[in-house]
C-alpha positions, -999 to +999 in steps of 0.1 A: +488+165-270+498+172-306+470+169-330+490+175-361+510+150-382+505+122-406+483+102-383+447+105-396+433+093-361+458+102-333+436+089-307+434+056-323+471+056-326+475+060-288+453+028-285+482+009-300+508+019-275+523-008-253+500-018-224+470+002-235+451-026-251+454-046-217+443-015-198+412-012-221+404-048-217+407-048-178+385-018-177+359-034-199+358-064-176+355-042-145+326-024-159+309-055-170+309-069-136+290-039-122+265-040-150+261-077-146+253-075-110+218-085-101+212-054-081+218-033-112+187-048-128+164-036-100+181-006-085+202+009-111+190+045-103+202+041-067+236+029-078+239+060-102+230+083-074+254+068-050+281+068-077+274+105-084+279+115-048+311+094-043+326+107-077+319+143-065+337+136-032+366+121-050+372+149-075+368+175-046+395+156-027+419+159-055+412+198-057+418+200-019+386+194-001+391+158+011+360+153+032+345+120+045+315+108+025+292+111+055+301+148+059+292+154+022+259+137+029+252+157+060+262+191+048+235+213+031+255+246+028+285+246+007+288+283+004+311+291+034+348+283+032+371+274+003+368+236+008+330+238+011+330+258-021+350+232-039+329+205-027+298+224-039+314+229-073+322+192-076+284+184-068+271+208-092+294+194-119+285+159-114+248+168-116+254+189-146+272+161-165+243+141-176+226+171-192+255+178-216+259+144-233+239+155-265+260+185-269+295+172-262+300+155-296+290+186-317+303+213-294+329+202-269+341+237-263+306+248-254+304+221-230+336+229-213+326+266-211+293+255-195+311+232-170+333+261-158+303+283-153+286+257-132+317+253-112+325+289-107+290+298-099+297+335-108+289+360-135+324+377-135+340+382-168+366+354-167+340+327-162+329+305-190+357+313-213+395+305-218+422+325-202+433+357-220+468+369-224+482+378-187+454+358-170+466+330-147+449+297-136+443+293-098+451+257-096+477+254-068+478+216-066+492+215-102+527+230-106+533+223-142+543+253-164+512+271-176+506+274-213+500+309-226+469+320-241+475+313-278+488+277-270+456+272-250+434+284-277+452+263-306+452+231-285+417+235-274+405+238-311+426+208-319+410+187-291+375+199-303+383+188-339+392+155-327+361+149-307+338+163-334+356+142-361+351+109-339+376+082-336+380+046-334+398+047-303+386+030-271+366+052-248+391+050-222+418+064-245+396+093-255+385+101-219+421+100-208+432+125-235+404+148-228+413+147-192+449+151-195+448+179-221+425+201-198+448+195-168+479+203-190+463+234-205+444+247-173+423+268-199+402+285-174+411+308-145+398+283-119+384+248-112+403+232-142+407+199-123+371+195-114+362+205-150+387+179-165+375+151-143+339+159-152+348+159-189+363+126-186+331+114-170+311+128-200+333+109-224+329+076-204+291+080-203+285+092-239+307+065-254+285+038-241+312+023-219+295+033-187+261+046-199+245+047-164+275+064-149+281+039-122+318+036-126+331+069-111+367+073-122+370+103-098+369+077-069+396+059-084+418+089-089+413+100-055+420+064-040+452+062-060+463+095-045+474+128-054+509+121-059+502+092-083+477+114-101+504+142-108+531+117-116+509+102-142+501+137-155+536+144-158+539+115-182+511+129-203+527+163-205+559+148-216+542+135-248+564+105-250+548+071-258+557+057-224+544+088-206+511+087-227+506+050-220+513+054-184+486+083-182+460+061-200+470+032-177+465+054-147+430+065-158+421+029-166+430+019-131+409+048-117+378+035-136+384+000-124+384+013-090+352+033-095+337+002-108+349-018-076+333+009-055+300+005-072+302-033-070+307-029-032+275-005-031+257-033-051+268-060-026+257-037+003+223-031-010+219-068-018+225-077+018+202-049+030+230-031+047+228+002+025 
């Protein structure tokens, strides 16, 4: 996303794209339904915990580790095998997200660096910093052209400036742009998809749209499928009004599906079935 030009608040400008206001309203209604459920008044911590687990599973599925939910519950060792390590990274990121809310608005790049460190679980030189010249990103499921290091640096700085400056844009718009920009840039040598989806979660929580983190967009992104996810990302990368609106709508639908998932959990708890 270009952050230059005459528009003082480019994120807010995206909110006026055709169809975006409808997506924002639809998301708000879906979120309100979860928060208005009677179980949320008594067992919100249980809903939050379940949403975190299901969100991590969904995010890992989009990064190549498509495990059944019960397998994620059962497993205790995530250190053996590529898929297990992806799942472990997703679980760690979900747990870490809530600890970084107070830092995000002041230093988003610091948060992104921390997320990469948590995901990578390594102290090698490339962990926790943007790619340098000549370094590639190991993100095999995303086949878009990879921006070079100077472009990554400039666009990350621009994104950080937008977050720090604040915006009147709806939370959905900001979250979608943060998510899309990280995926488009793939600023780290690994785990960019997991980091991007966690950053989206941080924005949705910190904005007040989903303060208890019970509407896991990652669930919705996984349910909509990888092909749909990548097609919507193509729209974001195109930078066209239609493409940007389609990506925001896709992210909105993912939040709605995450909200629907937690509503179902509420219903199950109410029946005493979970």
